C-alpha positions in Angstrom: 9.7 32.3 -19.4 9.4 29.0 -17.6 9.6 26.1 -20.1 9.3 23.4 -17.5 6.3 21.3 -18.1 4.2 20.6 -15.1 2.8 17.1 -14.6 -0.4 16.8 -12.7 -0.5 14.3 -9.9 -2.6 11.3 -10.8 -5.1 9.8 -8.4 -5.1 6.1 -7.6 -8.1 3.8 -8.5 -9.6 0.5 -7.4 -11.8 -0.8 -10.2 -14.0 -3.8 -10.8 -12.8 -5.8 -13.9 -16.0 -7.8 -14.4 -16.2 -11.6 -15.1 -13.8 -13.0 -17.6 -14.2 -11.2 -21.0 -17.7 -10.2 -20.1 -17.6 -6.8 -21.9 -16.9 -8.4 -25.2 -19.7 -10.9 -25.3 -23.4 -10.7 -25.9 -25.2 -9.3 -22.9 -28.9 -9.4 -23.6 -29.9 -8.5 -20.0 -27.5 -5.6 -19.8 -25.8 -7.1 -16.8 -22.4 -5.5 -17.5 -23.7 -2.3 -19.2 -23.3 0.0 -16.1 -19.8 -1.3 -15.3 -18.7 -1.0 -18.9 -19.9 2.7 -18.9 -18.0 3.3 -15.8 -14.8 1.9 -17.3 -15.2 3.9 -20.5 -15.5 7.0 -18.3 -12.2 6.5 -16.5 -10.0 8.7 -18.8 -12.4 11.7 -18.2 -11.9 11.3 -14.4 -8.2 12.0 -14.6 -6.5 15.4 -14.5 -4.7 14.7 -17.7 -3.9 11.6 -19.8 -1.5 9.3 -17.9 2.0 8.8 -19.0 1.7 5.2 -18.1 -0.6 2.8 -16.2 0.7 0.6 -13.4 -2.1 -1.9 -12.7 -2.1 -4.4 -9.8 -4.1 -7.5 -10.8 -5.5 -10.1 -8.4 -4.9 -12.7 -11.1 -1.1 -12.8 -10.6 0.4 -14.0 -7.4 4.1 -14.2 -6.8 6.6 -14.5 -4.0 7.5 -10.9 -3.4 6.1 -8.4 -5.9 6.7 -8.6 -9.7 6.3 -6.3 -12.6 6.0 -7.1 -16.3 9.1 -5.9 -18.0 8.4 -6.6 -21.7 8.3 -3.7 -24.1 5.5 -5.5 -26.0 3.6 -7.7 -23.5 1.6 -10.6 -24.7 -1.9 -11.4 -23.3 -2.7 -14.2 -20.9 -6.2 -15.6 -21.6 -6.7 -16.8 -18.0 -10.4 -17.6 -18.3 -12.1 -20.8 -19.2 -15.2 -21.9 -21.0 -15.9 -18.7 -22.9 -16.7 -18.3 -26.6 -13.8 -18.8 -29.1 -13.7 -15.2 -30.1 -12.8 -14.1 -26.6 -9.5 -15.9 -27.0 -8.7 -13.7 -30.0 -9.1 -10.4 -28.2 -6.2 -8.0 -28.7 -4.8 -5.2 -26.6 -1.5 -4.1 -28.1 -0.6 -1.5 -25.5 3.2 -1.0 -25.2 5.0 -2.0 -22.0 7.3 0.3 -20.1 10.5 -1.6 -19.0 11.9 1.6 -17.4 8.8 2.0 -15.3 8.9 -1.6 -14.3 12.5 -1.3 -13.2 11.8 1.9 -11.3 8.8 0.5 -9.5 10.8 -2.6 -8.4 13.6 -0.3 -7.2 11.1 1.8 -5.2 9.9 -1.3 -3.4 13.4 -2.6 -2.8 14.5 0.7 -1.3 11.6 0.4 1.1 12.8 -3.1 2.1 10.1 -4.9 0.1 11.1 -7.8 -2.2 10.4 -7.1 -5.9 11.6 -8.1 -9.3 10.9 -7.6 -13.0 9.5 -10.5 -15.1 10.3 -9.8 -18.8 8.4 -12.8 -20.0 5.1 -12.3 -18.2 2.1 -11.1 -20.3 -1.0 -9.1 -19.2 -3.8 -11.2 -17.7 -7.5 -10.5 -18.1 -7.6 -8.5 -14.9 -5.5 -6.0 -16.9 -6.4 -6.2 -20.6 -10.2 -6.6 -20.3 -10.9 -3.4 -18.3 -8.2 -1.4 -20.0 -9.5 -2.4 -23.4 -12.8 -0.9 -22.4 -11.3 2.3 -20.9 -8.5 2.8 -23.4 -9.5 1.0 -26.6 -6.8 2.7 -28.6 -4.2 0.9 -26.4 -2.0 3.9 -26.7 -0.9 4.2 -23.0 2.0 2.1 -21.8 1.0 -0.6 -19.3 2.9 -2.4 -16.6 1.2 -5.1 -14.6 2.1 -5.6 -10.9 1.5 -8.8 -9.1 0.1 -9.3 -5.6 2.3 -11.0 -3.0 1.0 -14.5 -2.4 0.9 -13.8 1.4 -2.1 -11.5 0.6 -1.1 -9.5 3.7 -3.0 -6.2 3.7 -0.3 -4.3 5.6 2.4 -5.4 3.1 0.3 -4.2 0.2 -0.5 -0.9 1.8 3.3 -0.4 2.4 4.0 -1.3 -1.2 1.5 1.3 -2.3 3.1 3.9 -0.1 6.5 3.1 -1.6 5.1 3.5 -5.1 3.4 6.8 -4.4 6.1 9.0 -6.0 5.1 7.5 -9.4 1.9 9.5 -9.2 3.9 12.8 -9.6 5.5 11.3 -12.7 2.3 10.9 -14.6 1.7 7.3 -13.7 -1.8 6.1 -12.9 -1.8 3.4 -10.2 -4.8 1.1 -10.5 -5.9 -1.8 -8.4 -8.0 -4.3 -10.4 -10.3 -6.8 -8.7 -13.9 -7.1 -7.5 -15.1 -5.6 -4.2 -17.2 -8.8 -3.8 -15.8 -12.0 -5.0 -17.5 -15.1 -3.7 -17.9 -17.2 -6.8 -20.5 -19.6 -5.2 -22.7 -16.7 -4.1 -22.9 -14.8 -7.4 -26.4 -15.0 -8.8 -28.0 -16.1 -5.4 -30.5 -13.5 -4.2 -29.6 -14.3 -0.7 -26.1 -12.8 -1.3 -27.5 -9.3 -1.9 -27.9 -8.3 1.7 -24.5 -9.5 3.0 -22.8 -8.1 0.0 -24.4 -4.7 0.7 -23.3 -4.9 4.3 -19.7 -5.4 3.3 -20.0 -2.8 0.6 -21.2 -0.2 3.1 -18.3 -1.1 5.5 -15.7 -0.9 2.7 -16.9 2.5 1.6 -16.7 3.8 5.1 -13.2 2.2 5.7 -11.8 3.6 2.4 -13.1 7.0 3.4 -10.7 7.2 6.4 -7.2 8.5 6.2 -3.8 7.6 7.7 -3.3 4.9 10.3 -7.1 4.6 10.9 -7.6 3.6 7.3 -4.7 1.2 7.3 -6.1 -0.5 10.5 -9.6 -0.7 9.1 -8.6 -2.2 5.8 -6.2 -4.5 7.6 -9.1 -5.9 9.6 -11.4 -6.4 6.6 -12.1 -10.0 7.4 -13.8 -9.0 10.7 -16.1 -6.6 8.8 -19.8 -7.4 8.4 -19.9 -10.2 5.8 -16.2 -9.8 5.2 -15.3 -13.4 5.0 -18.4 -14.2 3.1 -17.7 -11.5 0.5 -14.1 -12.8 0.1 -13.6 -16.4 0.9 -10.1 -15.8 -0.6 -9.0 -12.2 -0.8 -6.9 -11.9 -3.9 -9.5 -9.7 -5.6 -9.7 -7.3 -2.7 -5.9 -7.0 -2.0 -5.2 -4.7 -5.1 -7.3 -2.1 -3.2 -4.7 -2.0 -0.5 -2.0 -0.9 -2.9 -4.2 1.8 -4.4 -5.1 3.1 -0.9 -1.5 2.9 0.3 -0.3 5.1 -2.5 -2.6 8.0 -1.5 -2.9 10.0 1.6 -6.4 11.4 0.9 -9.7 9.6 1.7 -11.2 7.3 -0.8 -14.3 8.2 -2.7 -16.8 5.7 -4.1 -16.9 6.3 -7.8 -18.8 3.3 -8.9 -21.7 1.4 -7.3 -23.8 -1.2 -9.0 -25.6 -4.5 -8.6 -24.1 -7.5 -10.6 -25.2 -11.1 -10.2 -27.3 -10.2 -7.1 -24.3 -8.6 -5.3 -23.2 -5.1 -4.7 -20.0 -4.0 -6.4 -18.0 -0.8 -5.9 -15.0 1.1 -7.3 -13.0 3.8 -5.5 -10.7 6.7 -6.2 -8.0 8.1 -3.9 -6.4 11.6 -4.2 
């Protein structure tokens, strides 16, 4: 009899995390309803419950990559002007210092600078969407920063180095927004260019190998690319998720929010 337990390979995801603590506020127009339903459905999309979640947030930029190393990470309420109750949200998911150390080591072995930050908490790009998807907060979470260079090729390479974690039950998630032009949100004139970029991004993520790397690396030259991301920190987590998977990306969420097209992707 073989008593060795088989662990299913986890996919990688790129998810929208909404606007601030949007899912925990009154929403009379139902603006965030569709996105919240998508996030709640994430556990059912997986082959089995993840052993841990490694989430790359566009809200943490460092020199080289960093990983939260606390066993009980605090929360960073890095949003402004929202109702008082949103600064009392809790998400007591445990950290995973061993995973943080292993992830940093995998990057260092690939020649990519990385370190563990034991004092850093989880920002809202992490705890807001995960509180919707895993409200029980029973899955260990490690946050990964983006390198402040925001270099697509570097982040794709980082994802490639982290790929072995998928076979260890770790779900790698990029958290951002596929359209992130703060001045354009809510402007009806933004819908068409955001849709152009959305269509391009879906096609680009559906490629594999070097062709996908080249396409994503040239995102700024895409239709409405620079308009969709005047600064790309919310797009860059996608590069890590794509780099950690060899298979083509699949669009698993598509919706219209604040007069813009927003998408989410899965890579196998």
